[in-house]
N, C-alpha and C positions, 0 to 999 in steps of 0.2 A: 156306505160304499163297500162293495165286495173286493177285498184286496188280496186274497189268497185263494189257492186252489181249494182249500178246505171250506172257505166261505162259499165258493161256487157249488161245491158238492152238497153243502147244507141247504142252499137255496133250492137246488134241484130236488133234493130229497123231500123238502117241505111241499114243493109244487106237485111232486108225484103223489104224495099222501092226500093232497086236497084236489087233485086233478086240475091244477091251474095251468093253462097253456102259456108257454114262455116264448118270447122272441129273443133270439141271441143277437148281441150287437158288440162290435169292436169299435171301429172308427165311424161306423154308420155310412160309409161311402158306397157300399154295394147293396144298400137296402132295397133298391129298385130292381134288383135281379131276381128272377123267379116270380112266382105268383105272390100276391099280397098275403102276408102272414096273418093268421087269425089267432091272436094272442091277447091275453089279459094283462100281462106284465112283460117288462123288458129286463133281460139279464145281461148286464154289461160286463165285458171282460177287459175294459180299457185299462184297469189298474194292474193287470197281469202283464207287465211290460219289461221284464228283466231278461238278461242273458244268463243261463245257468251253466253253459259250457261253450268255450270257443277254443279250438285247437287249430290255428292257421296251418301248421305243418301237416296236419292230417286232413285238411280241407273239410272239417266238420264243425257244425254250429248247432247248439241247442238253445232255443229262445222261447219265451212265453208268447201265448197267442195274441196278447194285446200290444206287443211291441210294434211300433209303426215301421213301415217299410223304409221311411226316410232315415230313422235312427239306425235301422239295420244296415242300410246302404252306407251310412257314414262310418259305422263300425268296420264293415268289410273294406271300405275304401282305404282305411288306415293301414291295412295289410295288403293293399293292391289286389283285393279279391271282390267277387260279386256273386249274386244268386245265379244259378244256372238257367232258371226258367223265365227270366225277364218279365215279371208280373205286370200286367197292364194296370193303368189307373183309370177307373171308370167315372171319376167325378164330373168331368166336363160333359161326357156323353149322357150321364144320368141326372145331371143338375144337382148333385149332392155336395156336401161340404165335409169338413173334418179331415183326418189323416188316415189313409189306408193302412191296415194292420196285416201282420203276417197270418194271423188266424183267419181273417177274412179272405185273403188271397188263396189260402189252402182250402178253405171250405167250399169255394166256388171253382177250384181248380183253374185259377187264372194263369194262363200261359201265353207268353208273347212270341215275337218272331223267332227267337232263338230255339224254340221248340224243335225246329227242323234238325238242329245239330245236337242239342243236349237233352232232348226229351221234354215231356210235360212236367207240370208241378209235381204230380204224383211220383214221377221218376226220381225226383230229388230227395224224397222223404226217406229218412232212415228209421224213424220211429215217432210215436206220439204218446202223450198222456192225455186222457180224456175222461169225462164224467158221462156215464150213460144216463138214460132216462129214469133210472131208479135211484140216482144219486150215488152210484158206486164209482170210485176212482180206479181207473184201470190203465195199464201201460201195454203198448203193442210195439213190436220192433225193437231196435236198439238205439243207442245214443251215438255210436260211432260205426264206421263202415265195417270194422272187424267183428262187430257184435250184433248183426241184424238177425234176429231170431223170431220164431213164432209165426202165427198166421198173418196174412198180409192185410190186417185191419187198417193200417194207415192209408193204403190205397183206396180202401172202401170209404173211409171218412172223407178223403179228398174228393170234392165234387158232390158230396151229399148235402150241401147247403145247410149244414147244421141240423139236419133232421134225424141223425142217428146218434149223435153225441156232442158234448160240449168240449171241443179241443182246447186244452189248457197249455200244452207245451209241444213243440215240434222240433225234432232233430233233422238236420238237413245236410246234404252234400253242398259245398260251395265250389267255386272255380276261380283260378287266377284271372286277372284282367289281361287282355292282350296288349302287346306293345304298340301295335297299330291297328286301327279299324278303318277300313276303306269301303266306300260304296261306289259301284260302277253302274252305268245305266245304258240302256238302248232306247232311243226315242222313236215314237211314232208307230209302234206295232199294234195291230188289232188284237183283240183278246186271245183268239185261238192261237195265233202265231206267237204271241208273248208267252203263253203257257208252254208251248213247245220249246221255246228258248230256255225257260226256267227249268223244264224237265231235263233238257240236255246239259245244263250247267250242274244240276244236282246229281246227275249220273257220273260226273267227273270227280276224281279224288282231290278236290280243291277245298274241302272243308268250308263250303259256303254256309254262313251262319244265319242268313235271312234271305228270302227271295219273295218279291212281291211285284204285282202289276197294277198300275193305276191308269184307268181309261182317261181320255183327255179332260173331261169336265172335272173330274176329281183331281187329276194331276195339276191342273191350273190353280186349284186352291192351295197347293203347296209351292207355288211359284214356278212350276214347269210350264213350258209353252205348248206342250203336246203330250199325248199319252207316253208313259214312261215305264220301263221294265227295269227293276232294281235288284241288285245282288250285293250282299255285304260279305266282305272277306276280312278275317281277323288272323292275327298271329304275330310272329316276329317280323321285322321289317323286310328281311330278305325272303321269308316265306310268302308274305302277302304279295310282294312284287312278282314273285315267280307264279303264284296262283292267278293273279290278275292277267299276266302275260298269256298263260295257258287259256284262260277263259276268253280273252280277246281273240285269240286265234280260232278257238273252237266255235265261237258264236258269230264269227264274221259273216256267215251266210244270212244271219238275221238282221245285220246292220252294224254300223260302227259302235264299238263299246268305248265309253268315255267315263272318266272319273268325275265325280261331282263333289263340291265343297260342302254342301249342306248335309244335315243329318235328318232324313225323313222318317226314321224308324220309330221315334216316340209318337209321332202323329199317326203312323200306321198301326202301331201297337194299341193305341188308345182310341182308334177310329175317330180322330179329331175332325175329320172332314164331314162327319155327320152330327157334330156337337152343336152347331149353331141353329138348328131348326127343330121342329117337333114331329118329324116323321117317325113312323115305326122303324125299328132297326132289328134285323135278323142276322144271326151267324149260322152259316151252313158248312158242315164238315162233310166232304165227299171226295171222290176220286178226282185228282187234279185235272186230268185230261178231259173229264166230262163237265167241268165247271163252266167253261164258256158256252157250252151247249145249253146248260140249264138257264144261264142268264139270258141267252137269246130267246129261249122258250118263254121265259117270264116276260120279257119285253114285248112279246106279241100279245100278251094278255093285259098288261097294265104298265104304267110308268114306273120305272125302277132305276136307281143308281146302284152301281156295284163296284167293288174292287176286290183284289185277290191277295191273300197272304199265304204263307206256308207253301210256296211254290204253286199255288192254285188250289191246294187242299182245304183252304179256309176261305169262304166267300162271305164278305160283308155286304148286306143289301139294305137299302133304305127305300121305303115306299110310303104312300099315304096311309094313315092309320085306318080310317074307315071303321066299319063295324067289327072286322076281325083281323085287321092289320094284314090282309091278304093271305092269312095263314092257310086257308083252304086251298087256294090256287098254288101257293108255294109247295105245300106238301103233296098236292096232286101231281105237280110237275116233277118234284123230286123223286116220287115213287118210281118213275121210269129209269132213274139213274142209280138210286141207292144213296143213302147218306142220312144225316141228321140235321134238322133245322131247330134252332133255339131262338125264341123271341127275347131279345136283349132289352129293348126299350119300347114301351107303350104305356098308355094310361092305366091306372089301377083297374078301371072297369074292363078294359080289353084284356089285361093280364089275368083277371079273374074268370073271364068267360072263354078264353082261347087256351088250348093246351100250349103252355110256354115251352115245355120240353117235348122232344119227339115221343109220340105215343109208343108204349112198349107192347111187344107181342104178349099174348096171354101168359105163356110160361114165365117170361121175364117179369111181368107185372106181379105174378103170384110170388115169385122169389123176392121181389122188392118188398111186398107186403109182409112176408115172413121175416125178412131182415128187420124191418121197422118194428115189428111186434117183439122181436128178440132184444133189440137195443133199447127200445122206448115203448114198453108195453102200454103205458097210459096215453101215448100219443101227445105228449106235452111239449116236445121240442120243435120249434118252428112249424107248427101245424099249418097245413095249407100251402107251404112254400113250393113244394114240388108237385103236389096233386091236391085236388079238392078233398 
């Protein structure tokens, strides 16, 4: 078992020398994301599960990549703190087991509903230690907010799906937990009007930390009787009460705003409404006000279920898998609006045949190729995961 960063570096160095392709693994819960990896061996980081620095007063944490998100949450909870980017848990959606790890979440840039207020996973990173494809151990960024230096390699590695380097340690900003967390809802809005309501709410100085819309069929799966438009407000009790009062007044033209007792955000974060079937699942990032128009255009071409997160800027879509998971139709329709479509769930055969990630323009593709060559000249790290 590889138990130290030096062990990881040695294993990569040997693989580089012999041109042995490696699949990187932490908890194994996100192995279905991206294209199927074409590797001969698996490199596990599960044993790298320690905390090397935690300064609650400075809101900074440095942990190894194999640390589970559950253990990290437990540690932060002891100081009434939490991760800023609310990482989703893909196990139910992808049908995987094990425990999600910090390294896995950072590698795929897993960001939840709080991205609206606190930024994405890459915005929380202060620095990383990593092993490149030549077996060299490198550090980029800093370990605390006062010491963030160097090129922004951490943001480059975040979302690279392990194709540029083996992340072994991550420094993060964390945040205090709020005294109260409240969710308010408007019932019965059609998609377009709902996104207008969310846009109006997000334009107000009310620090909304999550904003989503669930059409009726999806809302019923979470126990609502009709379509529901949701806003989450956090803060001290008096702050939250004032913000909700302001939102209730401003959104009155869209319908009555009412508080709800349930917490729908974990289900929204993890796309649990699509977990019980075998349809293909896409995530589309685009301009929020165009999102209902895209969904309407897609519904004219094939059967689709959709819901909206990030105020409408993130659209989750489920459709029959078929030959290409409707990828051609989705990207053709999306081209008229602008945005990026990522195939989150499909069979191995479909994920190997269809561009899982949005195809890059030629100049960007050339830059990506040059970066891969610089970080991993032998192409041994997660080969095939992002492109054939």
